N, C-alpha and C positions, 0 to 999 in steps of 0.2 A: 426702860421702855426705849424700843427701838425706833430711831428718828423716819420718817417716811422719807424714800429717795428723793432729791431734787431734780434729778435728770429728765429729762423732757420726755416722753412718749412720742414715737412718731406713730401717726393716724393710720392703721391696717398694716402696722407690723406685726409677723406672727412671733411669737416667743422661742421658733426654733426654724431653721431652714431645710426643707426636705432634702434628701439626697438627690441630686442629682441623676434623672436615667442617662443610661450608656445611649450615646447616639448612636445610630444607627447608618452604616457604612452607605456612601450617596451610590448612585447607578454607574457615576464614572469610574468611583473606588472598585466596584465589582468587575465591571467590564477588565479593568486594568489587573485584578487577581487572576480571573479567567484568561486571560492573555499570558501571563506569566505562568501558569498552572499549564497551559496547551505550550508553550514553548519549552518546559521543562519535560515536560514528556517527550516531544519530539526532538530533543537532545539526548533523550537516553534510547530512545528508539532506535536512531541513525547510530549510535555508539552500539548498541544489541545487535543492530544488523552488521555491521562492520565484524565485531566479534564475534556471531554465528555460523558468518559466511565462512570465517578461516579455519575455526575450533571446532564448528558442531554444536547439539545442545550438549550433550554430555563430558565436551571437552572445554567448554566455557562455565566460569565462575562468576558468580554476582560480583564480586570484586574487581574482576577481569573488567568487567562493564562500567562497573562505578568508577573505576579509574578512567575508562577512555571519555565517559561524560563527564570527568571532572565534576563528581559530588560523591558526598558520604553513601555506603552502601544504605544508612538508616534512609538516607533521603530516598533514595531507589525506590526502596520499598514501600517507601509511604505511596508512590505512586503505582507502584506494582507490586503485586503481596507475595510472588515468587517468582522462581527460575521460567516455570513452564508458565505461568500466566505473561510474562513480559516477551516468550519464545513465539509464542500463539498471536499476539499483539502485531506484534513484525509479521508474521507469517499474511493474517488479515489483512494489514495494508495492504502488503505486496500484493495479494491477490485481489484486491479491488482496482488494483494499477492495472493491473495487466487486464481484469474482464471489462473495464470501462469502454473498450474500444467494440469491445463484441455487442456490446449491447446495442450498438447504431444499427445492425441490419435490420433493416425493413423491408418488406415484399415490392414495396413502391420504387425502390432503387435500381438500378442498371447493376444486376449482378457483377459484371469485371471490375466496372470501378469500384464498388464496394470492397471489394475481396481484395483488389489493388491497391487500395485506400490502407484496408488493414495490414496488409503484409509490410506495408511503409511503416505503419504506427508499431506493430510488433519488433519489427528490426530496429526502429528508435529506440523502443524498450530496452533491446536486448543489448545498444550502445549505451544509452543514459544510465540503467539499474544491471549493471553486470553482477553486480555483488548479490541481488534482491533473487536476480534468475538462479544463480548457482544453489543461493540457501534454498529453496524451492526444489530445485532439481534434488537437493541432499536429503530433505524431507520426505520426497514422494520416492525415492530408492529407499529409504529405510522403511516402508511401506505407510508415511504419515500416520504415526501413532497418534498425534497431535490434531492434526488437522483433518484426518478423515470425516468427520462430522459436516464439517465445510465442505469437502469435496465431494459427499454423497447427496447432501441438498441443494446449497445454493448453487455450487458450479453445476450439478447434475441438471436442476432445471431452468439455470441459463440457456445451456448446451442443447438442453430438448428444443427450447424454443427456439432457439437459433436455426436448430433441425429442419423445423416447421419451414423457416423462411427459404431455405436451402432447397427443400422439397416444394417448394411453389416454385421456385424457378426454374427447376428443373420441368415440371410438369406443365409450364408456359413457354418451353423451348427456348427458354433464354441462354441456359449453359445444358453440357453436356451430361446426362443420368451417370450421377458419382453417387457414393454412401456418403451423406453430410457429415459423420463422425471421421470417417478418415479422411477427408478434407479438412476440418478442422485442425486434426492432431496432426497433418500434415504442415500446416503453416505453423503449428506452433514447434513440430520440432524441428524445422528447417529452420525458423528465424533463433528461437533459442538456444541451437545448436553455437551459436558465436559469440554469447557470453559464455556458458554452461562449459563449453571445450576451447575458448578463446586462447590457451596455449596454445594447444595441439595447432589452432589455426595459424597462430603466428609461427608458429615452428616451420609449418609448411610453407605459407607464405610470406610469413616477414611481415605482415600488416594485421591492423586491427581495424573496428570498424570506426574508430575513433579517427581515422583516415578518411577524410571527405571521398577522396575519389573509390577508395574501396568500398567504401559504404553504397554508392551510388552503384559501383558495379557489382555488388552482392544483391543489390535490391534488383537492378535490371535482371538478372537472371534468374532471381526467386519467382519474379513476377512472369517472367516468360513461361519457367517452368511448370506455375502452376495454372497460368491463367490459357495456354495455351492448351493445355490439358480439359480446359472446362468449355473451350469455344464448341459452339452445336456444330455437329458434323453436318 
């Protein structure tokens, strides 16, 4: 006959302990993870920008971008599913940077001040982001096959909204009558020239926008050329 156990029973103690549930990550942990993801994406995008601007879409491999970003190709593909997706992501980011200054145009502004400021900002972008400008130029010259939808909708809608602002300035007699589209195109062309054709500018003048004195010289001349043509007659 089996003797009863003499071990004392602990009141309320269960025969077995259920497996503990996996703890949920804290809000702080989630924020750290999100920052890590954003940092990694940013690193990859910067590397992709550098490589794409040198070799173009077709001359760039994901292996080259991964090496530049100091990540594995597998890790890169975790964040961007393909080379085309990475390329479009780079272009969308730089398009957002370029278009933000144009969004500030409003009827209430002094047009000569607003346009003069816009010329300065666009020239600063050419000075500070020449690789982005050259990459965008390369894409457009090839017919913008991967960015055409962005150009035909968000860009076109923004430009048309600002065309209405410029027309309102013209109708109120604040600036001379000009075609608003050609005004915007002229500002883009003259300011971005110093990034897209930097090599040519340096060959002719021996200087680039990185020279503060040359930057101010270019700015004053572009503002004079454009704003003097806009002053009411």
